[in-house]
N, CA, C and O atoms as a GROMACS GRO file, in nm:
protein
  396
    1MET      N    1   2.857  -0.457  -1.228
    1MET     CA    2   2.803  -0.536  -1.102
    1MET      C    3   2.741  -0.451  -0.988
    1MET      O    4   2.680  -0.492  -0.889
    2ASP      N    5   2.773  -0.305  -1.027
    2ASP     CA    6   2.726  -0.222  -0.905
    2ASP      C    7   2.566  -0.190  -0.916
    2ASP      O    8   2.507  -0.113  -0.840
    3ALA      N    9   2.513  -0.254  -1.010
    3ALA     CA   10   2.365  -0.225  -1.027
    3ALA      C   11   2.298  -0.324  -0.952
    3ALA      O   12   2.176  -0.313  -0.937
    4TYR      N   13   2.360  -0.421  -0.903
    4TYR     CA   14   2.305  -0.545  -0.844
    4TYR      C   15   2.318  -0.494  -0.693
    4TYR      O   16   2.404  -0.419  -0.648
    5PHE      N   17   2.196  -0.562  -0.618
    5PHE     CA   18   2.231  -0.571  -0.466
    5PHE      C   19   2.239  -0.680  -0.409
    5PHE      O   20   2.157  -0.764  -0.446
    6HIS      N   21   2.328  -0.715  -0.313
    6HIS     CA   22   2.375  -0.840  -0.274
    6HIS      C   23   2.262  -0.905  -0.166
    6HIS      O   24   2.221  -1.021  -0.159
    7LEU      N   25   2.225  -0.788  -0.084
    7LEU     CA   26   2.118  -0.792   0.024
    7LEU      C   27   2.056  -0.676   0.029
    7LEU      O   28   2.113  -0.567   0.019
    8MET      N   29   1.938  -0.693   0.043
    8MET     CA   30   1.832  -0.607   0.016
    8MET      C   31   1.728  -0.592   0.163
    8MET      O   32   1.634  -0.671   0.167
    9ILE      N   33   1.738  -0.528   0.240
    9ILE     CA   34   1.634  -0.509   0.350
    9ILE      C   35   1.542  -0.396   0.348
    9ILE      O   36   1.581  -0.281   0.328
   10ARG      N   37   1.406  -0.434   0.371
   10ARG     CA   38   1.300  -0.358   0.344
   10ARG      C   39   1.230  -0.376   0.490
   10ARG      O   40   1.221  -0.484   0.548
   11PRO      N   41   1.182  -0.248   0.540
   11PRO     CA   42   1.097  -0.271   0.644
   11PRO      C   43   0.976  -0.313   0.615
   11PRO      O   44   0.942  -0.319   0.497
   12ALA      N   45   0.886  -0.351   0.721
   12ALA     CA   46   0.775  -0.427   0.685
   12ALA      C   47   0.666  -0.309   0.646
   12ALA      O   48   0.576  -0.344   0.570
   13VAL      N   49   0.668  -0.192   0.687
   13VAL     CA   50   0.566  -0.084   0.694
   13VAL      C   51   0.646   0.041   0.625
   13VAL      O   52   0.748   0.087   0.677
   14ILE      N   53   0.607   0.079   0.538
   14ILE     CA   54   0.631   0.217   0.457
   14ILE      C   55   0.545   0.310   0.432
   14ILE      O   56   0.424   0.290   0.420
   15LYS      N   57   0.604   0.421   0.423
   15LYS     CA   58   0.500   0.550   0.409
   15LYS      C   59   0.488   0.580   0.243
   15LYS      O   60   0.576   0.659   0.209
   16THR      N   61   0.404   0.539   0.134
   16THR     CA   62   0.437   0.555   0.003
   16THR      C   63   0.296   0.581  -0.028
   16THR      O   64   0.198   0.576   0.046
   17TYR      N   65   0.307   0.616  -0.182
   17TYR     CA   66   0.189   0.678  -0.250
   17TYR      C   67   0.066   0.559  -0.260
   17TYR      O   68   0.090   0.448  -0.308
   18CYS      N   69  -0.033   0.587  -0.222
   18CYS     CA   70  -0.160   0.500  -0.275
   18CYS      C   71  -0.250   0.526  -0.366
   18CYS      O   72  -0.349   0.589  -0.330
   19PRO      N   73  -0.238   0.483  -0.501
   19PRO     CA   74  -0.311   0.525  -0.642
   19PRO      C   75  -0.475   0.552  -0.596
   19PRO      O   76  -0.544   0.640  -0.648
   20TYR      N   77  -0.517   0.471  -0.502
   20TYR     CA   78  -0.668   0.455  -0.483
   20TYR      C   79  -0.718   0.564  -0.380
   20TYR      O   80  -0.829   0.616  -0.393
   21CYS      N   81  -0.639   0.593  -0.284
   21CYS     CA   82  -0.652   0.698  -0.189
   21CYS      C   83  -0.620   0.829  -0.223
   21CYS      O   84  -0.679   0.924  -0.171
   22GLN      N   85  -0.507   0.846  -0.327
   22GLN     CA   86  -0.445   0.946  -0.396
   22GLN      C   87  -0.371   1.053  -0.315
   22GLN      O   88  -0.357   1.174  -0.334
   23HIS      N   89  -0.325   0.963  -0.210
   23HIS     CA   90  -0.212   1.033  -0.137
   23HIS      C   91  -0.138   0.974  -0.039
   23HIS      O   92  -0.193   0.872   0.004
   24HIS      N   93  -0.024   1.005   0.017
   24HIS     CA   94   0.058   0.918   0.089
   24HIS      C   95   0.032   0.838   0.195
   24HIS      O   96   0.040   0.906   0.297
   25THR      N   97   0.004   0.727   0.218
   25THR     CA   98  -0.047   0.630   0.326
   25THR      C   99   0.043   0.551   0.384
   25THR      O  100   0.147   0.537   0.319
   26GLU      N  101   0.035   0.489   0.497
   26GLU     CA  102   0.114   0.389   0.523
   26GLU      C  103   0.084   0.249   0.444
   26GLU      O  104  -0.035   0.227   0.421
   27HIS      N  105   0.182   0.148   0.398
   27HIS     CA  106   0.151   0.064   0.329
   27HIS      C  107   0.248  -0.070   0.424
   27HIS      O  108   0.353  -0.051   0.485
   28THR      N  109   0.180  -0.190   0.410
   28THR     CA  110   0.240  -0.308   0.467
   28THR      C  111   0.305  -0.347   0.353
   28THR      O  112   0.259  -0.319   0.242
   29ILE      N  113   0.429  -0.421   0.368
   29ILE     CA  114   0.486  -0.496   0.230
   29ILE      C  115   0.452  -0.634   0.239
   29ILE      O  116   0.435  -0.682   0.351
   30GLU      N  117   0.439  -0.706   0.133
   30GLU     CA  118   0.441  -0.830   0.139
   30GLU      C  119   0.525  -0.886  -0.018
   30GLU      O  120   0.513  -0.823  -0.123
   31ARG      N  121   0.586  -0.983  -0.008
   31ARG     CA  122   0.666  -1.057  -0.134
   31ARG      C  123   0.560  -1.110  -0.225
   31ARG      O  124   0.465  -1.153  -0.160
   32VAL      N  125   0.549  -1.120  -0.336
   32VAL     CA  126   0.440  -1.201  -0.406
   32VAL      C  127   0.500  -1.329  -0.456
   32VAL      O  128   0.603  -1.335  -0.524
   33LYS      N  129   0.429  -1.430  -0.420
   33LYS     CA  130   0.463  -1.567  -0.440
   33LYS      C  131   0.392  -1.612  -0.601
   33LYS      O  132   0.282  -1.580  -0.644
   34LYS      N  133   0.491  -1.690  -0.665
   34LYS     CA  134   0.412  -1.713  -0.808
   34LYS      C  135   0.310  -1.830  -0.762
   34LYS      O  136   0.319  -1.928  -0.689
   35LYS      N  137   0.211  -1.772  -0.838
   35LYS     CA  138   0.097  -1.894  -0.843
   35LYS      C  139   0.106  -2.031  -0.932
   35LYS      O  140   0.181  -2.015  -1.028
   36LYS      N  141   0.061  -2.133  -0.926
   36LYS     CA  142   0.051  -2.248  -1.000
   36LYS      C  143  -0.023  -2.204  -1.142
   36LYS      O  144  -0.127  -2.140  -1.151
   37ALA      N  145   0.063  -2.260  -1.261
   37ALA     CA  146   0.020  -2.212  -1.381
   37ALA      C  147  -0.120  -2.283  -1.401
   37ALA      O  148  -0.153  -2.381  -1.334
   38SER      N  149  -0.196  -2.226  -1.496
   38SER     CA  150  -0.333  -2.307  -1.543
   38SER      C  151  -0.283  -2.415  -1.631
   38SER      O  152  -0.187  -2.400  -1.707
   39GLU      N  153  -0.353  -2.529  -1.618
   39GLU     CA  154  -0.317  -2.631  -1.749
   39GLU      C  155  -0.414  -2.602  -1.867
   39GLU      O  156  -0.406  -2.662  -1.974
   40LEU      N  157  -0.503  -2.510  -1.841
   40LEU     CA  158  -0.614  -2.458  -1.958
   40LEU      C  159  -0.579  -2.379  -2.026
   40LEU      O  160  -0.645  -2.360  -2.128
   41LYS      N  161  -0.453  -2.293  -1.999
   41LYS     CA  162  -0.393  -2.195  -2.067
   41LYS      C  163  -0.352  -2.265  -2.229
   41LYS      O  164  -0.326  -2.383  -2.252
   42TRP      N  165  -0.357  -2.154  -2.324
   42TRP     CA  166  -0.326  -2.222  -2.455
   42TRP      C  167  -0.185  -2.266  -2.453
   42TRP      O  168  -0.152  -2.382  -2.479
   43GLY      N  169  -0.100  -2.170  -2.420
   43GLY     CA  170   0.058  -2.229  -2.433
   43GLY      C  171   0.068  -2.351  -2.353
   43GLY      O  172   0.140  -2.443  -2.393
   44GLN      N  173   0.010  -2.361  -2.256
   44GLN     CA  174   0.029  -2.518  -2.185
   44GLN      C  175  -0.071  -2.615  -2.242
   44GLN      O  176  -0.060  -2.719  -2.176
   45ARG      N  177  -0.140  -2.626  -2.311
   45ARG     CA  178  -0.223  -2.722  -2.394
   45ARG      C  179  -0.112  -2.736  -2.517
   45ARG      O  180  -0.064  -2.845  -2.546
   46ARG      N  181  -0.081  -2.627  -2.576
   46ARG     CA  182  -0.002  -2.671  -2.686
   46ARG      C  183   0.125  -2.741  -2.654
   46ARG      O  184   0.171  -2.814  -2.741
   47PHE      N  185   0.188  -2.730  -2.540
   47PHE     CA  186   0.322  -2.785  -2.498
   47PHE      C  187   0.258  -2.919  -2.442
   47PHE      O  188   0.337  -3.013  -2.457
   48ARG      N  189   0.126  -2.958  -2.377
   48ARG     CA  190   0.106  -3.099  -2.355
   48ARG      C  191   0.100  -3.178  -2.529
   48ARG      O  192   0.154  -3.283  -2.567
   49ARG      N  193   0.035  -3.105  -2.586
   49ARG     CA  194   0.009  -3.188  -2.735
   49ARG      C  195   0.135  -3.217  -2.806
   49ARG      O  196   0.142  -3.307  -2.890
   50VAL      N  197   0.255  -3.127  -2.769
   50VAL     CA  198   0.368  -3.135  -2.858
   50VAL      C  199   0.445  -3.231  -2.778
   50VAL      O  200   0.529  -3.295  -2.841
   51THR      N  201   0.434  -3.254  -2.656
   51THR     CA  202   0.525  -3.336  -2.598
   51THR      C  203   0.462  -3.472  -2.574
   51THR      O  204   0.531  -3.567  -2.538
   52ALA      N  205   0.341  -3.481  -2.591
   52ALA     CA  206   0.270  -3.614  -2.567
   52ALA      C  207   0.325  -3.724  -2.689
   52ALA      O  208   0.360  -3.688  -2.801
   53GLY      N  209   0.324  -3.859  -2.643
   53GLY     CA  210   0.352  -3.963  -2.735
   53GLY      C  211   0.481  -3.950  -2.777
   53GLY      O  212   0.551  -3.878  -2.707
   54TYR      N  213   0.546  -4.015  -2.901
   54TYR     CA  214   0.694  -3.988  -2.916
   54TYR      C  215   0.729  -3.905  -2.967
   54TYR      O  216   0.648  -3.827  -3.019
   55GLY      N  217   0.894  -3.880  -2.976
   55GLY     CA  218   0.939  -3.764  -3.022
   55GLY      C  219   1.026  -3.706  -2.913
   55GLY      O  220   1.029  -3.748  -2.797
   56GLY      N  221   1.102  -3.594  -2.968
   56GLY     CA  222   1.175  -3.528  -2.882
   56GLY      C  223   1.103  -3.401  -2.796
   56GLY      O  224   0.982  -3.379  -2.789
   57TYR      N  225   1.197  -3.332  -2.741
   57TYR     CA  226   1.172  -3.205  -2.663
   57TYR      C  227   1.124  -3.122  -2.761
   57TYR      O  228   1.174  -3.140  -2.872
   58PRO      N  229   1.021  -3.017  -2.750
   58PRO     CA  230   0.987  -2.929  -2.844
   58PRO      C  231   1.081  -2.811  -2.880
   58PRO      O  232   1.082  -2.768  -2.996
   59ARG      N  233   1.152  -2.764  -2.797
   59ARG     CA  234   1.249  -2.673  -2.812
   59ARG      C  235   1.392  -2.683  -2.744
   59ARG      O  236   1.405  -2.761  -2.650
   60PRO      N  237   1.475  -2.625  -2.779
   60PRO     CA  238   1.636  -2.631  -2.767
   60PRO      C  239   1.623  -2.644  -2.587
   60PRO      O  240   1.538  -2.588  -2.518
   61LYS      N  241   1.732  -2.734  -2.540
   61LYS     CA  242   1.737  -2.728  -2.389
   61LYS      C  243   1.833  -2.587  -2.340
   61LYS      O  244   1.912  -2.524  -2.411
   62PRO      N  245   1.806  -2.569  -2.238
   62PRO     CA  246   1.832  -2.393  -2.184
   62PRO      C  247   1.989  -2.444  -2.168
   62PRO      O  248   2.018  -2.550  -2.111
   63GLU      N  249   2.095  -2.345  -2.233
   63GLU     CA  250   2.230  -2.358  -2.221
   63GLU      C  251   2.265  -2.257  -2.124
   63GLU      O  252   2.176  -2.178  -2.091
   64GLY      N  253   2.366  -2.248  -2.078
   64GLY     CA  254   2.453  -2.132  -1.980
   64GLY      C  255   2.395  -2.160  -1.821
   64GLY      O  256   2.359  -2.267  -1.773
   65ARG      N  257   2.397  -2.060  -1.773
   65ARG     CA  258   2.387  -2.074  -1.614
   65ARG      C  259   2.246  -1.973  -1.597
   65ARG      O  260   2.200  -1.909  -1.691
   66GLU      N  261   2.188  -1.971  -1.458
   66GLU     CA  262   2.120  -1.885  -1.424
   66GLU      C  263   2.163  -1.745  -1.375
   66GLU      O  264   2.268  -1.727  -1.313
   67LYS      N  265   2.075  -1.647  -1.406
   67LYS     CA  266   2.104  -1.534  -1.367
   67LYS      C  267   2.137  -1.503  -1.249
   67LYS      O  268   2.086  -1.564  -1.155
   68PRO      N  269   2.256  -1.374  -1.222
   68PRO     CA  270   2.270  -1.393  -1.076
   68PRO      C  271   2.209  -1.335  -0.962
   68PRO      O  272   2.231  -1.370  -0.847
   69THR      N  273   2.119  -1.228  -1.004
   69THR     CA  274   1.984  -1.197  -0.936
   69THR      C  275   1.850  -1.264  -0.964
   69THR      O  276   1.833  -1.317  -1.074
   70LYS      N  277   1.777  -1.264  -0.893
   70LYS     CA  278   1.632  -1.297  -0.917
   70LYS      C  279   1.545  -1.171  -0.908
   70LYS      O  280   1.574  -1.083  -0.827
   71ARG      N  281   1.458  -1.162  -0.977
   71ARG     CA  282   1.356  -1.002  -0.981
   71ARG      C  283   1.236  -1.058  -0.847
   71ARG      O  284   1.160  -1.155  -0.836
   72VAL      N  285   1.270  -0.942  -0.765
   72VAL     CA  286   1.173  -0.967  -0.656
   72VAL      C  287   1.040  -0.883  -0.647
   72VAL      O  288   1.049  -0.763  -0.620
   73PHE      N  289   0.908  -0.946  -0.671
   73PHE     CA  290   0.791  -0.835  -0.680
   73PHE      C  291   0.730  -0.842  -0.542
   73PHE      O  292   0.724  -0.940  -0.467
   74LEU      N  293   0.682  -0.707  -0.522
   74LEU     CA  294   0.642  -0.664  -0.389
   74LEU      C  295   0.530  -0.623  -0.395
   74LEU      O  296   0.507  -0.542  -0.484
   75ARG      N  297   0.411  -0.668  -0.298
   75ARG     CA  298   0.283  -0.597  -0.297
   75ARG      C  299   0.262  -0.520  -0.171
   75ARG      O  300   0.276  -0.567  -0.058
   76TYR      N  301   0.222  -0.380  -0.206
   76TYR     CA  302   0.185  -0.290  -0.111
   76TYR      C  303   0.057  -0.263  -0.095
   76TYR      O  304  -0.014  -0.211  -0.182
   77ARG      N  305   0.009  -0.307   0.048
   77ARG     CA  306  -0.128  -0.314   0.079
   77ARG      C  307  -0.143  -0.181   0.180
   77ARG      O  308  -0.071  -0.178   0.280
   78CYS      N  309  -0.243  -0.062   0.151
   78CYS     CA  310  -0.273   0.048   0.213
   78CYS      C  311  -0.333   0.030   0.338
   78CYS      O  312  -0.429  -0.046   0.341
   79LYS      N  313  -0.301   0.079   0.429
   79LYS     CA  314  -0.361   0.056   0.584
   79LYS      C  315  -0.486   0.130   0.589
   79LYS      O  316  -0.566   0.100   0.678
   80GLU      N  317  -0.516   0.231   0.501
   80GLU     CA  318  -0.641   0.324   0.510
   80GLU      C  319  -0.741   0.241   0.446
   80GLU      O  320  -0.842   0.206   0.506
   81CYS      N  321  -0.715   0.206   0.313
   81CYS     CA  322  -0.842   0.157   0.217
   81CYS      C  323  -0.835   0.007   0.205
   81CYS      O  324  -0.935  -0.046   0.157
   82GLY      N  325  -0.735  -0.070   0.242
   82GLY     CA  326  -0.694  -0.200   0.249
   82GLY      C  327  -0.643  -0.242   0.092
   82GLY      O  328  -0.586  -0.347   0.065
   83LYS      N  329  -0.671  -0.155   0.015
   83LYS     CA  330  -0.633  -0.202  -0.145
   83LYS      C  331  -0.488  -0.225  -0.138
   83LYS      O  332  -0.416  -0.175  -0.052
   84ALA      N  333  -0.445  -0.309  -0.239
   84ALA     CA  334  -0.304  -0.340  -0.280
   84ALA      C  335  -0.275  -0.307  -0.407
   84ALA      O  336  -0.357  -0.303  -0.499
   85HIS      N  337  -0.140  -0.278  -0.417
   85HIS     CA  338  -0.093  -0.239  -0.562
   85HIS      C  339   0.063  -0.295  -0.558
   85HIS      O  340   0.133  -0.314  -0.458
   86GLN      N  341   0.097  -0.317  -0.697
   86GLN     CA  342   0.218  -0.347  -0.707
   86GLN      C  343   0.315  -0.251  -0.792
   86GLN      O  344   0.268  -0.173  -0.874
   87LYS      N  345   0.444  -0.260  -0.770
   87LYS     CA  346   0.513  -0.155  -0.831
   87LYS      C  347   0.611  -0.238  -0.941
   87LYS      O  348   0.575  -0.354  -0.959
   88LYS      N  349   0.708  -0.201  -1.003
   88LYS     CA  350   0.820  -0.248  -1.105
   88LYS      C  351   0.885  -0.340  -0.996
   88LYS      O  352   0.910  -0.307  -0.880
   89GLY      N  353   0.907  -0.450  -1.049
   89GLY     CA  354   1.002  -0.573  -1.002
   89GLY      C  355   1.141  -0.510  -0.962
   89GLY      O  356   1.181  -0.420  -1.036
   90ILE      N  357   1.219  -0.545  -0.858
   90ILE     CA  358   1.355  -0.511  -0.844
   90ILE      C  359   1.435  -0.634  -0.836
   90ILE      O  360   1.383  -0.736  -0.791
   91ARG      N  361   1.571  -0.633  -0.883
   91ARG     CA  362   1.634  -0.738  -0.861
   91ARG      C  363   1.738  -0.724  -0.764
   91ARG      O  364   1.812  -0.627  -0.754
   92ALA      N  365   1.740  -0.862  -0.670
   92ALA     CA  366   1.819  -0.859  -0.590
   92ALA      C  367   1.847  -1.011  -0.546
   92ALA      O  368   1.759  -1.097  -0.547
   93LYS      N  369   1.994  -1.037  -0.503
   93LYS     CA  370   2.041  -1.166  -0.473
   93LYS      C  371   1.977  -1.219  -0.374
   93LYS      O  372   1.928  -1.330  -0.390
   94ARG      N  373   1.962  -1.152  -0.250
   94ARG     CA  374   1.896  -1.175  -0.137
   94ARG      C  375   1.782  -1.089  -0.100
   94ARG      O  376   1.794  -0.972  -0.134
   95PHE      N  377   1.684  -1.120  -0.043
   95PHE     CA  378   1.588  -1.025  -0.014
   95PHE      C  379   1.512  -1.050   0.122
   95PHE      O  380   1.464  -1.161   0.147
   96GLU      N  381   1.504  -0.944   0.209
   96GLU     CA  382   1.458  -0.966   0.333
   96GLU      C  383   1.346  -0.883   0.369
   96GLU      O  384   1.356  -0.774   0.312
   97ILE      N  385   1.242  -0.890   0.443
   97ILE     CA  386   1.148  -0.780   0.498
   97ILE      C  387   1.164  -0.768   0.666
   97ILE      O  388   1.136  -0.858   0.746
   98LYS      N  389   1.202  -0.669   0.688
   98LYS     CA  390   1.245  -0.672   0.856
   98LYS      C  391   1.114  -0.612   0.927
   98LYS      O  392   1.066  -0.504   0.893
   99ARG      N  393   1.064  -0.687   1.022
   99ARG     CA  394   0.945  -0.702   1.091
   99ARG      C  395   0.989  -0.632   1.197
   99ARG      O  396   0.915  -0.614   1.294
   0.00000   0.00000   0.00000
């Protein structure tokens, strides 16, 4: 349980490496929100076809509980060039961006 953080507070502006400018600049941090999944994707079309009409659910019901921490994805936007990049997601129970 030591690897997980209960509360992570990050500043709204940090200085980090920009892959576009190729040097360290100030970046603003924003949390990435999950966008709505497309109904036209192959997996969703297959799911709709399988669940249509009579019959049961196509896969077993999820058993157990939710994970204790959720993965937080952050978007870093460079103040010099205005371009954004993402790093690997971090796990945290609660996450705040300090303004």
